[in-house]
C-alpha positions, 0 to 999 in steps of 0.5 A, spaced: 901 831 264 901 839 264 900 839 271 906 834 272 911 838 269 909 844 273 910 840 279 917 838 276 918 846 275 916 847 282 921 842 285 927 844 281 926 851 284 926 849 291 932 845 289 936 851 287 933 856 293 935 850 297 942 851 295 943 858 296 940 857 303 945 852 304 951 857 302 948 862 307 948 857 312 956 855 310 958 863 311 955 863 318 958 856 320 951 853 322 952 846 325 948 841 321 942 840 326 941 848 327 942 848 319 936 843 319 932 848 323 934 854 319 932 851 313 925 849 316 924 856 318 926 859 311 922 854 307 916 855 311 917 863 311 917 862 303 911 857 302 907 858 308 907 851 309 909 847 315 915 843 314 919 838 318 926 835 316 928 829 319 935 829 318 941 833 315 948 832 312 953 837 310 960 836 306 964 842 304 970 839 300 972 838 295 964 839 293 959 842 297 954 836 298 947 836 302 943 831 304 936 832 307 932 826 309 925 825 311 922 831 309 915 833 310 910 839 308 903 841 309 900 847 307 894 851 303 894 855 297 892 861 301 898 860 305 902 860 299 899 866 297 900 870 303 907 868 303 909 870 295 903 875 294 901 871 288 894 868 287 893 861 285 888 855 285 891 851 290 887 848 295 890 844 301 896 840 299 901 835 303 907 831 301 913 828 303 920 826 300 925 821 303 931 824 301 934 830 297 941 830 295 945 836 292 952 836 290 955 843 288 962 845 286 965 850 290 969 854 285 963 857 281 960 859 288 965 863 289 964 867 282 956 867 284 955 861 279 951 855 281 953 849 278 949 843 280 953 836 278 948 832 281 941 833 284 936 827 286 929 828 290 927 821 292 921 818 294 916 823 293 909 823 295 904 829 294 897 830 294 894 837 292 887 840 290 887 844 284 881 848 281 877 843 284 880 837 282 885 832 287 892 830 284 896 825 287 903 823 285 906 817 289 913 814 288 916 820 285 923 821 283 927 826 279 934 826 278 937 833 275 944 834 272 949 839 269 944 845 272 948 852 271 946 859 273 949 865 274 946 868 280 948 875 278 942 874 272 937 872 277 930 875 274 928 882 278 922 881 282 916 880 278 909 883 279 903 879 282 900 875 276 906 875 272 907 869 267 912 863 268 917 865 263 918 872 266 921 868 273 925 863 269 933 866 269 935 866 261 941 862 262 938 857 267 940 850 263 939 843 266 938 836 264 933 831 268 930 825 268 925 822 273 919 816 274 913 815 278 909 809 281 903 813 279 900 819 278 892 820 278 888 826 276 880 827 274 879 819 275 885 817 270 891 814 273 898 813 270 902 808 272 910 806 272 911 813 269 918 814 266 921 821 263 927 825 261 928 832 258 932 838 259 931 846 260 935 851 256 934 858 254 927 858 257 925 852 253 922 846 257 923 839 253 920 833 255 923 828 250 920 822 252 914 820 257 912 813 257 906 811 262 902 805 263 894 806 263 888 801 262 892 795 260 896 799 255 901 804 254 901 811 253 908 815 250 909 822 248 913 828 248 912 836 249 915 842 249 914 849 252 917 855 250 917 861 255 922 865 250 917 866 245 911 867 249 912 868 257 905 864 258 908 858 255 907 855 248 906 848 248 907 843 243 905 836 244 904 829 241 902 822 244 900 815 242 896 810 245 897 803 244 891 798 246 888 802 252 882 801 255 877 806 253 874 808 260 881 809 263 883 813 257 877 818 256 875 819 263 879 825 264 877 828 258 870 826 255 867 822 262 860 821 258 863 817 253 868 814 257 862 811 261 859 808 255 865 805 251 867 799 252 873 797 248 881 798 247 883 804 243 889 805 239 891 812 236 895 818 236 894 826 237 899 832 235 897 839 238 899 846 241 896 851 245 898 857 249 898 856 256 894 860 262 887 861 264 882 856 261 879 861 256 886 862 253 888 855 253 881 852 250 881 858 244 888 857 242 888 849 242 889 846 235 889 838 235 889 833 230 889 825 230 885 819 230 883 813 234 881 806 232 879 799 235 877 792 234 871 789 237 867 793 243 860 796 245 857 803 245 852 803 250 848 809 247 841 807 250 840 813 254 843 818 249 838 815 243 831 814 248 828 819 243 828 814 237 827 808 241 820 807 239 822 807 231 826 801 233 821 796 235 823 790 238 830 791 236 832 796 242 838 792 243 841 796 237 842 802 241 847 798 245 851 797 239 856 791 239 861 793 233 867 790 230 871 796 228 871 803 230 875 809 226 875 816 228 879 822 225 878 828 229 881 835 230 880 841 235 880 848 233 877 855 234 874 852 241 870 846 237 871 838 237 870 837 230 868 829 228 871 829 221 869 822 220 867 817 226 865 810 223 862 804 227 861 797 224 857 793 228 855 786 227 848 788 226 848 796 224 853 801 221 854 808 224 857 814 221 858 820 225 860 827 223 859 834 225 862 838 231 862 839 239 863 845 242 868 845 248 863 848 252 859 842 251 854 844 245 852 838 240 851 839 232 852 832 230 849 828 224 848 821 225 847 816 219 845 809 221 844 803 216 840 798 220 840 790 219 838 787 213 830 785 213 829 789 219 823 794 219 823 800 223 817 801 227 814 807 223 807 806 225 802 806 219 807 809 215 812 802 216 811 801 208 816 806 207 821 802 209 821 798 203 822 803 199 828 806 203 831 799 203 838 798 199 840 792 195 842 788 201 835 790 204 837 795 209 834 801 211 838 807 212 836 812 218 838 819 219 839 822 226 841 829 228 844 830 235 843 837 238 843 840 245 848 839 251 852 833 252 849 832 258 842 832 255 843 831 248 836 832 243 836 826 238 831 826 233 829 823 226 831 827 220 825 825 216 826 830 210 832 826 209 827 820 209 823 823 204 828 825 199 831 818 199 824 815 198 822 820 192 826 816 186 823 809 189 817 810 192 810 809 188 805 815 187 801 813 193 807 812 198 810 819 196 803 822 197 803 819 204 810 822 206 806 829 206 802 826 212 808 823 215 811 829 215 805 833 218 805 828 224 813 827 225 817 833 227 823 833 224 829 835 228 
């Protein structure tokens, strides 16, 4: 979503620049057909892209009115760097807009002030490579109103690598609303997107954004404060309503997205400093919760190291559950699992611990096995009877460490020993020592 906002800001900058170019065109009385060619040349010069404008229309009284039809563009991040002198992570990109319309009162222009009463960018399609990912926007539209800016207060040229906030005029004010048919990033597709907000005193606010995803709905809001920190201080919130887990999680935790089959409800609230990835990850703080009804967690490959203990009930690791509840938070570069509960039809799972944003795992998992089921502990299976609760269920404690791509899952036998001490007979307690010699607790 953050990249979508950046795209909108770029569109806004293009609109303002276009108005200024058209002012120059009026001053030298260019015919409309020549003005389209002039605009193509100016845009190519300032972006390094190939630009083609199908048609241009111009009216100048009582308001300056500009219409551009069938605008197409194609370029690369390298070309943009050559044109602007600023480095970027953009690869190849291309797009088109069906129509751009701008209305500007002439009076303020004579005072070197830009007042855009109405501006509309319609029929936008964009494909963009950024940081190795492919972004795709289809059927986009942005409407801008009440844009005001004094040309005398335009920021001076900023050094290469300067943060975004230093490039935004302090007196730039505007309102916007928009929509898009779809936006795709990292395999996640949002559809029927609607949003509205504004920019004032270098603070960009999206008051509401709504999108359909995975048969459900996402709704959120955000604020990026470029006044307090020119890099941008992002505050955001979002809620999910009956969203299919694979579609919701694929862009963030793809390993889990491919295994969790359920519809999720939830909410999150957080903030971070924008900039390079290490800055964003280290500054990110987030709290929230997720929940669902019936579903399945396909964890067979994650739990392959403990499959021998489950004997003939290896189906227990393709977990059929009736309820999932998850309280979460992110801080200091780690995703903290404060409480994750999965109530299965045959099992009860409880998870706690943390996952580093770099992928390392440090989790504890408690499993309550089905009533009457005896895990395959070899010659020590008799211990299971000493570990049963009043409902006849055995509890296993697992540790999960290593990397998310190849987790190391082990049975915590030390916990088993502690749990058995009070109920096991003397012979069983002595046997535990031998068991611990044979099994390495992880």
